[in-house]
Each structure stands twice: as C-alpha cells, then as structure tokens.
LUMNU-438015 format. One record per residue (C-alpha): x, y, z; residue number from 1. Coordinates in Angstrom, 2 decimals. Last residue first. Example, Ala and Ser with C-alpha at 12.3 -4.5 7.8 and 13.67 -1.06 7.14 Angstrom:
LUMNU-438015
[[13.67; -1.06; 7.14]; 2]
[[12.30; -4.50; 7.80]; 1]
This chain:
LUMNU-438015
[[15.69; 19.40; 12.26]; 476]
[[17.32; 23.17; 11.34]; 475]
[[19.77; 21.47; 8.50]; 474]
[[21.79; 24.05; 6.73]; 473]
[[21.97; 24.99; 3.49]; 472]
[[24.28; 24.84; 0.64]; 471]
[[21.72; 24.24; -2.43]; 470]
[[23.56; 21.21; -4.60]; 469]
[[19.90; 18.68; -3.87]; 468]
[[17.66; 21.51; -4.57]; 467]
[[18.96; 22.27; -8.24]; 466]
[[16.73; 19.96; -9.73]; 465]
[[13.73; 21.20; -7.74]; 464]
[[13.05; 24.22; -9.80]; 463]
[[10.27; 25.95; -8.55]; 462]
[[7.85; 27.92; -10.27]; 461]
[[8.08; 31.82; -10.19]; 460]
[[7.60; 32.26; -13.42]; 459]
[[11.38; 33.53; -13.76]; 458]
[[12.44; 30.34; -12.31]; 457]
[[12.49; 29.88; -9.29]; 456]
[[15.24; 28.22; -6.34]; 455]
[[14.23; 28.53; -3.19]; 454]
[[16.44; 31.26; -1.04]; 453]
[[19.22; 30.85; 1.94]; 452]
[[18.81; 27.53; 2.46]; 451]
[[17.03; 25.94; 5.99]; 450]
[[17.35; 22.43; 5.71]; 449]
[[14.74; 20.26; 7.57]; 448]
[[15.46; 16.45; 7.57]; 447]
[[12.57; 13.56; 7.90]; 446]
[[13.12; 9.94; 7.69]; 445]
[[14.74; 9.96; 11.13]; 444]
[[11.65; 11.62; 12.68]; 443]
[[10.09; 7.94; 12.22]; 442]
[[7.17; 7.67; 9.87]; 441]
[[3.51; 7.89; 10.03]; 440]
[[3.29; 10.81; 7.53]; 439]
[[0.98; 13.06; 10.26]; 438]
[[3.02; 12.42; 12.82]; 437]
[[6.51; 12.58; 11.09]; 436]
[[5.22; 15.97; 9.53]; 435]
[[4.49; 16.94; 12.96]; 434]
[[7.65; 16.24; 14.39]; 433]
[[9.54; 18.02; 12.11]; 432]
[[7.75; 21.10; 11.67]; 431]
[[7.75; 21.22; 15.79]; 430]
[[11.17; 20.89; 14.83]; 429]
[[11.30; 23.36; 12.23]; 428]
[[9.94; 26.43; 14.62]; 427]
[[12.39; 28.67; 13.90]; 426]
[[13.00; 27.38; 9.86]; 425]
[[11.10; 30.34; 8.50]; 424]
[[14.00; 33.05; 8.47]; 423]
[[16.31; 30.31; 6.83]; 422]
[[13.98; 29.99; 4.03]; 421]
[[12.59; 26.05; 4.29]; 420]
[[13.92; 23.18; 2.25]; 419]
[[12.11; 19.90; 3.36]; 418]
[[13.95; 16.64; 2.96]; 417]
[[12.72; 13.11; 3.11]; 416]
[[14.63; 10.18; 3.37]; 415]
[[13.01; 6.38; 2.97]; 414]
[[13.05; 6.77; -0.84]; 413]
[[15.25; 9.32; -1.59]; 412]
[[15.06; 13.21; -0.90]; 411]
[[13.06; 16.42; -1.80]; 410]
[[10.40; 18.92; -1.14]; 409]
[[10.18; 22.43; -1.45]; 408]
[[9.00; 24.93; 0.98]; 407]
[[7.22; 28.44; 1.24]; 406]
[[5.23; 27.70; 5.05]; 405]
[[2.23; 29.24; 6.79]; 404]
[[-0.19; 25.78; 7.38]; 403]
[[-1.89; 25.57; 3.89]; 402]
[[1.52; 25.95; 2.36]; 401]
[[3.27; 23.26; 4.74]; 400]
[[0.42; 20.33; 3.22]; 399]
[[0.91; 22.36; -0.38]; 398]
[[4.35; 20.81; -0.03]; 397]
[[2.81; 17.61; 1.05]; 396]
[[0.84; 17.12; -1.65]; 395]
[[3.24; 17.71; -4.05]; 394]
[[6.36; 15.19; -2.18]; 393]
[[3.85; 12.90; -3.41]; 392]
[[4.84; 9.74; -0.65]; 391]
[[4.21; 6.26; -1.73]; 390]
[[3.82; 4.44; 1.12]; 389]
[[6.61; 1.13; 1.75]; 388]
[[8.94; 3.02; 4.09]; 387]
[[8.63; 6.25; 3.06]; 386]
[[8.36; 5.88; -0.70]; 385]
[[8.96; 8.72; -3.01]; 384]
[[7.31; 10.50; -5.98]; 383]
[[7.59; 13.49; -8.08]; 382]
[[7.21; 12.56; -11.07]; 381]
[[8.70; 11.12; -14.12]; 380]
[[11.05; 8.17; -11.33]; 379]
[[13.99; 6.79; -10.94]; 378]
[[16.52; 3.16; -12.16]; 377]
[[13.97; 0.29; -11.83]; 376]
[[15.53; -3.00; -12.83]; 375]
[[14.42; -5.19; -15.58]; 374]
[[15.58; -8.75; -16.40]; 373]
[[14.41; -9.33; -19.77]; 372]
[[18.13; -11.86; -19.81]; 371]
[[19.85; -8.72; -22.22]; 370]
[[18.87; -6.26; -19.79]; 369]
[[15.82; -4.04; -19.33]; 368]
[[16.18; -0.67; -18.15]; 367]
[[14.22; 1.40; -15.99]; 366]
[[12.53; 5.04; -15.24]; 365]
[[9.27; 4.92; -13.17]; 364]
[[6.37; 7.09; -14.01]; 363]
[[4.73; 4.24; -14.51]; 362]
[[2.79; 4.42; -18.27]; 361]
[[-0.31; 1.59; -16.97]; 360]
[[-2.29; -0.34; -20.06]; 359]
[[-5.14; -1.90; -19.56]; 358]
[[-8.14; -0.02; -20.91]; 357]
[[-6.66; 2.71; -18.65]; 356]
[[-9.73; 5.37; -17.89]; 355]
[[-11.92; 1.66; -17.29]; 354]
[[-15.13; 3.51; -16.20]; 353]
[[-16.09; 6.63; -14.33]; 352]
[[-18.98; 6.21; -11.91]; 351]
[[-17.05; 6.97; -9.35]; 350]
[[-15.31; 10.20; -10.59]; 349]
[[-18.14; 12.25; -9.09]; 348]
[[-17.65; 10.79; -5.53]; 347]
[[-13.86; 12.93; -5.45]; 346]
[[-10.78; 12.82; -6.73]; 345]
[[-10.53; 9.09; -8.22]; 344]
[[-8.26; 7.78; -9.57]; 343]
[[-7.86; 4.98; -13.52]; 342]
[[-9.55; 1.62; -14.05]; 341]
[[-6.97; -0.34; -12.43]; 340]
[[-4.29; -2.65; -14.45]; 339]
[[-4.57; -6.20; -12.82]; 338]
[[-6.44; -7.65; -16.03]; 337]
[[-2.60; -6.75; -17.79]; 336]
[[-0.12; -4.35; -19.91]; 335]
[[3.06; -2.29; -18.27]; 334]
[[4.80; 0.32; -19.38]; 333]
[[8.15; 1.36; -17.87]; 332]
[[9.43; 4.77; -19.17]; 331]
[[13.50; 4.07; -20.60]; 330]
[[16.34; 2.32; -21.03]; 329]
[[17.28; -0.20; -23.47]; 328]
[[18.79; -4.11; -23.98]; 327]
[[16.76; -6.67; -26.19]; 326]
[[16.10; -3.02; -28.42]; 325]
[[12.25; -2.79; -28.69]; 324]
[[12.31; 0.69; -27.40]; 323]
[[8.11; 1.85; -27.54]; 322]
[[8.22; 5.28; -28.60]; 321]
[[6.20; 7.40; -26.88]; 320]
[[8.36; 10.75; -26.91]; 319]
[[10.03; 10.01; -24.27]; 318]
[[11.17; 6.52; -24.90]; 317]
[[8.81; 3.81; -23.84]; 316]
[[9.72; 0.52; -22.45]; 315]
[[7.74; -2.57; -22.42]; 314]
[[6.21; -4.85; -19.47]; 313]
[[4.32; -8.45; -20.20]; 312]
[[0.86; -9.47; -17.23]; 311]
[[-0.45; -12.71; -17.43]; 310]
[[1.32; -14.51; -14.74]; 309]
[[3.84; -11.92; -13.65]; 308]
[[5.89; -9.35; -15.49]; 307]
[[9.49; -9.35; -15.23]; 306]
[[12.91; -9.59; -12.25]; 305]
[[12.54; -6.46; -10.19]; 304]
[[16.18; -6.35; -10.36]; 303]
[[18.33; -5.51; -7.80]; 302]
[[20.14; -9.05; -7.12]; 301]
[[20.40; -10.72; -10.29]; 300]
[[23.07; -13.37; -9.88]; 299]
[[22.08; -13.76; -6.26]; 298]
[[17.98; -13.76; -6.78]; 297]
[[17.74; -15.90; -9.72]; 296]
[[16.72; -18.51; -8.06]; 295]
[[14.34; -16.76; -5.70]; 294]
[[12.41; -15.90; -8.43]; 293]
[[12.81; -11.99; -9.18]; 292]
[[8.81; -10.88; -9.20]; 291]
[[7.08; -7.84; -11.31]; 290]
[[3.24; -6.37; -11.56]; 289]
[[2.04; -6.46; -8.23]; 288]
[[-0.46; -4.58; -6.28]; 287]
[[-3.99; -3.21; -8.11]; 286]
[[-2.00; -1.69; -10.74]; 285]
[[-2.48; 1.81; -10.36]; 284]
[[-1.58; 0.43; -6.59]; 283]
[[1.93; -0.03; -7.88]; 282]
[[4.22; -2.86; -7.93]; 281]
[[7.99; -4.05; -8.10]; 280]
[[8.34; -7.85; -6.31]; 279]
[[11.46; -8.91; -4.83]; 278]
[[11.47; -12.85; -3.61]; 277]
[[13.45; -14.96; -0.95]; 276]
[[12.58; -18.32; -0.81]; 275]
[[14.03; -19.73; 2.47]; 274]
[[16.48; -22.77; 2.50]; 273]
[[19.05; -21.25; 5.11]; 272]
[[21.97; -20.65; 2.87]; 271]
[[19.39; -18.81; 0.09]; 270]
[[17.85; -16.79; 3.01]; 269]
[[21.43; -15.42; 3.97]; 268]
[[22.72; -15.21; -0.32]; 267]
[[19.02; -13.32; -0.88]; 266]
[[19.32; -10.74; 1.94]; 265]
[[22.57; -10.11; 1.72]; 264]
[[22.42; -8.86; -2.37]; 263]
[[19.21; -6.89; -2.06]; 262]
[[21.26; -5.15; 1.32]; 261]
[[23.93; -4.22; -1.51]; 260]
[[21.34; -4.09; -4.59]; 259]
[[19.71; -1.40; -2.39]; 258]
[[15.97; -1.36; -1.91]; 257]
[[13.43; 0.27; -3.92]; 256]
[[9.98; 0.58; -2.77]; 255]
[[7.40; -1.11; -1.76]; 254]
[[8.12; -4.78; -2.26]; 253]
[[9.97; -7.51; -0.86]; 252]
[[9.04; -11.17; 0.06]; 251]
[[10.05; -13.75; 2.61]; 250]
[[8.96; -17.73; 2.14]; 249]
[[9.54; -20.74; 4.46]; 248]
[[9.08; -19.88; 7.66]; 247]
[[7.79; -23.21; 9.61]; 246]
[[10.24; -23.36; 13.00]; 245]
[[11.71; -19.30; 13.32]; 244]
[[15.30; -19.76; 14.88]; 243]
[[16.65; -16.95; 14.72]; 242]
[[20.49; -15.63; 14.05]; 241]
[[19.09; -14.41; 10.41]; 240]
[[16.83; -12.14; 12.52]; 239]
[[20.27; -10.00; 13.52]; 238]
[[17.63; -7.24; 15.07]; 237]
[[19.56; -5.07; 13.00]; 236]
[[19.10; -6.56; 10.20]; 235]
[[15.99; -7.17; 10.44]; 234]
[[14.90; -3.00; 10.40]; 233]
[[16.82; -2.83; 6.88]; 232]
[[14.39; -5.95; 6.11]; 231]
[[11.21; -3.58; 7.04]; 230]
[[12.81; -0.54; 6.03]; 229]
[[12.93; -2.19; 2.06]; 228]
[[9.30; -3.05; 2.38]; 227]
[[8.46; -6.59; 3.87]; 226]
[[6.40; -9.92; 3.18]; 225]
[[5.94; -12.75; 5.64]; 224]
[[5.38; -16.24; 5.00]; 223]
[[5.01; -19.45; 6.61]; 222]
[[3.61; -18.84; 10.19]; 221]
[[5.10; -20.36; 12.89]; 220]
[[1.30; -19.57; 15.30]; 219]
[[3.63; -18.97; 18.86]; 218]
[[7.07; -18.62; 17.08]; 217]
[[5.43; -15.96; 15.04]; 216]
[[3.24; -14.49; 18.18]; 215]
[[6.39; -14.29; 20.40]; 214]
[[8.19; -12.38; 17.30]; 213]
[[5.72; -9.58; 17.20]; 212]
[[5.16; -9.27; 21.70]; 211]
[[8.93; -8.76; 21.53]; 210]
[[7.93; -4.94; 18.98]; 209]
[[10.77; -3.74; 17.52]; 208]
[[9.20; -6.29; 14.26]; 207]
[[5.85; -4.32; 15.04]; 206]
[[2.52; -5.04; 16.63]; 205]
[[-0.51; -4.77; 14.65]; 204]
[[-1.45; -8.70; 14.56]; 203]
[[-2.98; -11.01; 12.41]; 202]
[[-1.67; -14.74; 11.23]; 201]
[[-4.33; -15.27; 8.43]; 200]
[[-5.33; -18.55; 7.53]; 199]
[[-5.77; -20.07; 4.41]; 198]
[[-8.56; -20.64; 2.09]; 197]
[[-6.92; -20.92; -0.96]; 196]
[[-7.73; -17.44; -2.82]; 195]
[[-7.71; -15.46; 0.89]; 194]
[[-3.85; -16.26; 0.31]; 193]
[[-4.14; -14.32; -2.54]; 192]
[[-6.67; -11.21; -1.51]; 191]
[[-4.62; -11.14; 1.81]; 190]
[[-1.10; -10.80; 0.65]; 189]
[[-2.81; -8.25; -2.33]; 188]
[[-4.05; -6.41; 0.90]; 187]
[[-0.42; -5.49; 2.27]; 186]
[[1.37; -4.49; -0.98]; 185]
[[-2.67; -2.11; -0.99]; 184]
[[-2.03; -0.29; 1.80]; 183]
[[-5.18; -0.25; 4.28]; 182]
[[-4.78; -3.44; 5.72]; 181]
[[-1.41; -2.58; 6.91]; 180]
[[1.86; -4.13; 6.78]; 179]
[[3.48; -6.89; 8.86]; 178]
[[0.64; -9.28; 8.84]; 177]
[[1.77; -13.23; 9.39]; 176]
[[1.03; -15.44; 6.20]; 175]
[[-0.54; -19.15; 7.05]; 174]
[[0.38; -21.29; 3.76]; 173]
[[-1.31; -24.95; 4.00]; 172]
[[-3.95; -23.82; 1.28]; 171]
[[-1.88; -23.57; -1.32]; 170]
[[0.33; -20.67; -2.72]; 169]
[[2.39; -21.11; -5.16]; 168]
[[4.50; -17.84; -4.89]; 167]
[[4.12; -17.87; -8.91]; 166]
[[1.21; -19.01; -9.15]; 165]
[[-0.76; -17.09; -6.15]; 164]
[[0.66; -13.66; -6.92]; 163]
[[-0.82; -14.08; -10.39]; 162]
[[-4.53; -15.26; -8.91]; 161]
[[-4.57; -12.26; -6.52]; 160]
[[-3.62; -9.77; -9.41]; 159]
[[-6.27; -11.40; -11.83]; 158]
[[-9.24; -11.83; -8.78]; 157]
[[-8.39; -7.79; -7.65]; 156]
[[-8.56; -6.29; -11.39]; 155]
[[-11.78; -7.98; -11.95]; 154]
[[-13.32; -6.57; -8.74]; 153]
[[-12.08; -3.49; -10.29]; 152]
[[-10.50; -0.74; -9.07]; 151]
[[-10.22; 3.03; -8.65]; 150]
[[-7.22; 4.19; -7.19]; 149]
[[-7.42; 7.24; -4.87]; 148]
[[-6.55; 11.00; -4.87]; 147]
[[-8.29; 13.25; -1.86]; 146]
[[-4.79; 13.55; -0.68]; 145]
[[-5.10; 13.02; 3.02]; 144]
[[-1.06; 13.43; 3.25]; 143]
[[-0.87; 9.29; 4.34]; 142]
[[0.75; 7.72; 1.37]; 141]
[[-0.40; 9.14; -2.29]; 140]
[[-1.90; 5.68; -3.64]; 139]
[[-4.75; 5.16; -2.11]; 138]
[[-7.02; 2.48; -2.10]; 137]
[[-10.25; 2.09; -3.05]; 136]
[[-12.61; -0.80; -4.43]; 135]
[[-15.31; -2.52; -6.57]; 134]
[[-15.92; -0.76; -9.45]; 133]
[[-16.99; -2.38; -12.73]; 132]
[[-20.81; -0.95; -11.89]; 131]
[[-20.45; 2.24; -11.47]; 130]
[[-20.82; 3.85; -9.09]; 129]
[[-23.59; 6.76; -9.46]; 128]
[[-24.45; 9.76; -6.87]; 127]
[[-26.99; 10.34; -4.63]; 126]
[[-25.55; 8.68; -1.22]; 125]
[[-28.75; 9.38; 1.09]; 124]
[[-27.41; 11.83; 3.99]; 123]
[[-27.94; 11.08; 7.88]; 122]
[[-24.89; 8.57; 6.58]; 121]
[[-24.44; 5.05; 8.15]; 120]
[[-22.59; 3.43; 11.03]; 119]
[[-21.80; 0.44; 11.01]; 118]
[[-19.83; -0.31; 13.98]; 117]
[[-16.79; -2.20; 14.88]; 116]
[[-15.43; -3.72; 18.39]; 115]
[[-17.13; -6.77; 18.13]; 114]
[[-19.25; -6.63; 14.94]; 113]
[[-22.26; -4.01; 14.43]; 112]
[[-24.74; -3.11; 12.05]; 111]
[[-26.89; 0.00; 11.42]; 110]
[[-26.13; 2.30; 13.43]; 109]
[[-26.37; 5.72; 12.60]; 108]
[[-24.40; 8.32; 11.61]; 107]
[[-25.61; 12.93; 12.11]; 106]
[[-22.48; 13.28; 14.26]; 105]
[[-18.95; 11.06; 12.94]; 104]
[[-16.59; 11.38; 15.59]; 103]
[[-18.63; 10.07; 18.69]; 102]
[[-18.37; 6.52; 15.88]; 101]
[[-14.55; 6.88; 17.26]; 100]
[[-14.29; 4.37; 19.92]; 99]
[[-16.56; 2.26; 17.73]; 98]
[[-13.60; 1.15; 15.75]; 97]
[[-14.87; 1.51; 11.98]; 96]
[[-16.73; 0.90; 8.99]; 95]
[[-18.54; 4.04; 8.02]; 94]
[[-21.61; 4.04; 5.25]; 93]
[[-23.11; 6.37; 2.57]; 92]
[[-19.49; 8.10; 1.82]; 91]
[[-20.15; 11.71; 0.56]; 90]
[[-16.53; 11.37; -1.28]; 89]
[[-15.01; 14.62; -1.11]; 88]
[[-16.91; 16.24; 1.99]; 87]
[[-15.92; 12.18; 3.69]; 86]
[[-12.43; 12.94; 2.90]; 85]
[[-12.15; 16.44; 4.46]; 84]
[[-13.56; 15.16; 7.65]; 83]
[[-11.02; 12.20; 7.31]; 82]
[[-8.38; 14.47; 7.43]; 81]
[[-9.52; 16.08; 10.28]; 80]
[[-9.66; 13.22; 11.98]; 79]
[[-6.98; 12.18; 12.17]; 78]
[[-6.30; 8.38; 10.92]; 77]
[[-5.96; 6.09; 12.66]; 76]
[[-7.90; 3.92; 11.66]; 75]
[[-5.68; 3.39; 7.85]; 74]
[[-7.93; 4.40; 5.38]; 73]
[[-9.73; 1.73; 2.42]; 72]
[[-12.38; 2.80; 0.75]; 71]
[[-14.75; 0.12; 0.64]; 70]
[[-17.40; 0.08; -2.39]; 69]
[[-20.17; -2.78; -1.13]; 68]
[[-20.75; -5.87; -3.04]; 67]
[[-21.87; -8.22; 0.25]; 66]
[[-18.55; -10.35; -0.67]; 65]
[[-16.43; -6.97; -0.53]; 64]
[[-18.11; -5.49; 2.25]; 63]
[[-17.87; -9.15; 4.18]; 62]
[[-13.92; -8.70; 3.08]; 61]
[[-13.28; -5.05; 5.02]; 60]
[[-15.55; -5.66; 8.12]; 59]
[[-13.88; -9.78; 8.76]; 58]
[[-10.51; -7.67; 8.18]; 57]
[[-11.05; -5.12; 10.46]; 56]
[[-13.29; -6.72; 13.17]; 55]
[[-9.98; -8.96; 13.72]; 54]
[[-7.48; -6.30; 14.10]; 53]
[[-4.98; -4.89; 11.83]; 52]
[[-5.98; -1.54; 11.46]; 51]
[[-9.22; -0.18; 9.33]; 50]
[[-11.10; 2.47; 8.41]; 49]
[[-13.48; 1.41; 5.89]; 48]
[[-14.87; 4.35; 4.52]; 47]
[[-18.04; 2.58; 2.33]; 46]
[[-19.75; 3.47; -0.73]; 45]
[[-22.90; 2.15; -1.73]; 44]
[[-23.34; -1.06; -4.28]; 43]
[[-24.57; -3.50; -1.67]; 42]
[[-24.39; -1.61; 1.57]; 41]
[[-28.40; -1.50; 2.26]; 40]
[[-28.11; -2.90; 6.08]; 39]
[[-29.59; -6.13; 4.75]; 38]
[[-26.57; -6.86; 2.97]; 37]
[[-24.12; -5.78; 5.23]; 36]
[[-25.62; -8.28; 7.90]; 35]
[[-25.33; -10.26; 4.82]; 34]
[[-21.80; -9.91; 4.29]; 33]
[[-21.31; -10.12; 8.42]; 32]
[[-22.37; -13.62; 8.32]; 31]
[[-20.49; -14.56; 5.20]; 30]
[[-17.47; -12.95; 6.64]; 29]
[[-17.89; -15.19; 10.18]; 28]
[[-18.05; -18.29; 7.92]; 27]
[[-14.77; -18.30; 7.40]; 26]
[[-13.79; -18.82; 10.77]; 25]
[[-12.30; -16.16; 13.14]; 24]
[[-9.76; -17.57; 16.09]; 23]
[[-9.41; -15.28; 19.24]; 22]
[[-5.30; -14.87; 20.67]; 21]
[[-5.51; -11.41; 21.50]; 20]
[[-2.68; -12.04; 18.70]; 19]
[[-5.08; -13.19; 16.30]; 18]
[[-6.22; -16.53; 14.20]; 17]
[[-7.92; -15.68; 11.22]; 16]
[[-9.64; -17.27; 8.47]; 15]
[[-10.00; -20.53; 10.25]; 14]
[[-11.82; -22.92; 7.53]; 13]
[[-15.39; -24.25; 7.71]; 12]
[[-17.45; -21.59; 4.87]; 11]
[[-13.87; -22.14; 3.03]; 10]
[[-15.76; -23.06; 0.63]; 9]
[[-18.08; -20.02; 0.77]; 8]
[[-15.22; -17.39; 0.75]; 7]
[[-14.79; -18.88; -3.52]; 6]
[[-16.54; -15.93; -5.07]; 5]
[[-14.54; -12.91; -3.93]; 4]
[[-11.35; -15.58; -3.71]; 3]
[[-12.13; -15.15; -7.97]; 2]
[[-10.31; -17.53; -10.06]; 1]
C-alpha cells in the first residue's frame, strides 16, 4: 500500500480543492513528476519550501514520485536560516514560490508550475545519497537547527497505511489542511488520504480567519486535525455551536492535551456523533505511533491510546531494562516499520543507512495502565512543543547566545520561558518579539524573566531543575 506508487490509479480524480477556487487533479502530479525527472531531480536532494498552496503540494508529491529526496521547509523560512541550511546540505535543487527565486543567486530555472519554480544549483551535488532515503523533515521546530529526520519510502508507506486503517479512510473522505505541509503531522494527513485517492481541501488560513470557515462550509470537509492549541482556539470560537455539514472526524496530535480539555472534546464530539481521536507521534517515527479510539475517548481521556497497526510499545527503566509488569512507568519505546532511518545534520549523513533498525526510544516518560493504554507523563530530553512544533531548548539557547544573551530556557508545552540575568534585560521586549517571529509562535506563548543569576554548578553548567523555582521578575 504505497501511496506514491498508487498515484497513477487516481489520475482523473481531483486532488486539490483550493481556497482560491482552483481544482487540480492527480494527473497534474504525474505531469510535474515527468518534468522533474527530465530536469534531473531523481535521487537528488531538493529543498522544498512548502506553504499550503497548490504549487507546493503538487511539487512535493511530484518530487516523491520522480524519486527525488525532498527536504521540507516552511515557505516563510527567513533567508539567513535558509542560507545556513543550504551550506549544511548543499541541495541540488530548490522548489519554491517564484517570488523568492531572487534570493538564490547563481541558480538556474529547471522547471516551473504556476507560481512555483524549480531552481538548479550552480554547483553539482557530489555526495552520496542512500537508496532507501526518501524524505527529510525537521525535528526541532523553527530554530534553524540543521538536524532533520531521515525517512524511507518504506517508512512513509507503512505509516500512511496504518493511519488509513485505524481512521477507516476511504475515497469519500475529504480532509481540510489546518497544519503546514512542512510539519510531519500535516504531511501524514496528506499521505494517508492520497493513499485512497481522496481530494484535499487546501488552505493556508487559520481558524481565526473568517475565510477559513467560509471555505469550510463551501467544500464540506469530512475531517480535520489539530494540535492542542487548535482545540483551545476552537473552544474560544464556540466551535460546538457551528453548523458544519459533512464533518465526521476530529484528530488531535502534536503534544499532550490537558486531560480536562481532552475529556471536554470527547464528550462534545460524542454528543454530536463525531469521531474524536487522540494520537501520539514524532517525526522520528514518520508521524504517528498511537491512537485512542473514539469509543474510549471519554473513559481514557488524557491517554495516547495504544500502538498503531503494525507497531508495538514497551517500557524501559533508567538502565534500559524492559518493564514487563501490567502497569509500569518508564521510557516509552516504540517498534515498527515507520521508525525512521535516523538523523542528519548535513549532506554527509545522507549516505547513512538505517541507524534505528525499527526501534525508537522516544525520550518520553509514560505510564501504562492495567488495560494496556499509555499516558505520557514527561520528557527525558529538553524539548517542548509550541503549538505542535517541537522546540529544542538547546537550539533556542544557542541562538540567543549568538545574539549576545546569556540565557537559559525552560517552561512547558505552549509556554516557553527565557531566563536572563536582569542586567541583560533592557531589550527584553524586542527579544520576545524576535523569538516569536523566529519560532512562529504568538508572543503570549513566550515569557522573558529576569533573575539575579542563572544557577550553575562548579563546572559552570546550568542547573535546569532549579530554574522554575527562581525568584524572578517578568520583563516581557
């Protein structure tokens, strides 16, 4: 069940119903893939700067179809971060909106479609790419980190098939895009529906844009997916009072939702005959590793459910020993065909094979109840999620350090706290605005706190466990 191979089966079907009233068929992907192949994209690394537009989606699928290796980036990635990634990965081609083409000096136009253009690099790619490598997706949010997850075609096919199976996706489904194409959760929605030749209602508008809901009513999608922040927005928008014919399914992933909100959503959905799925995933597992079926969404509110078809969970203690008790707490370990090949931080890593061998130690702490349902309780590593995007706190600190700030980062999902020495806090307001722009998060999700001194041990290393207990002053 390889969605890339099945594209030819659906050539005459509509693939995209866009909010600009345009309609694009699956055949357009096949035509564009042929153009990319003529341009020499096969088995070449291509930076795909993807917004939620027809050109971006058609180009992404066409790159997969012709055997290129897309590296997914947000279409609004600032030029300095893009240039740093170009230096690290040396892509052979770029697929992006024509209006950004002038930023890439020394490139040549190799193909085009509507408002998008394929630009070839002036320097040939002289590095090896492993034959199993199909896609690279970011794992650390929008900090400009060069770390990407290497995914194989087998990974993509396995995860798409598993998701389509447990969501019972058929050709009559029509999802609406609420997440970026450059985000692994957003891609998984595309993959699992393209597998069955579904049309995609494509928009870049947000829930707070009236045009989103006008488009929603016009195309009558059957499902949408969101991160916890989306569902908090829906509560404010009085979503449950809306009349949305055709809607059947709601999915949530991208971070831990507060159990009380998960329960509220489950109750409201059941009262209206909607299926509500809580899910859990990481880019390191291509997308999703677990789901909580709607039938258990109230009884097990707050749980990530159980492993997806074809996958399995286990638990390990701090020494790496498997915990076999019916009820256990420890690090969550996942096994399945969707476990990625590993990481890359530059072009030299593209020749690497399968580092993970189907086993992913998630870095998340979890507990398993007596019924075999899992609950995330914390993290081993210093990550948090800002509205669905996983942010590596070390990356943020490194970025701040390059700007002359001695800072430590903490907080929790959807709330990043920057701790600064008070003497360094004169421009806290500007710092907060810059971070919000860089991380593509609302300013309300970031706090800058001034402290007398950052806690360090004798070796000068920060003692992160002490940050939350510091007596500080909110500077911005």
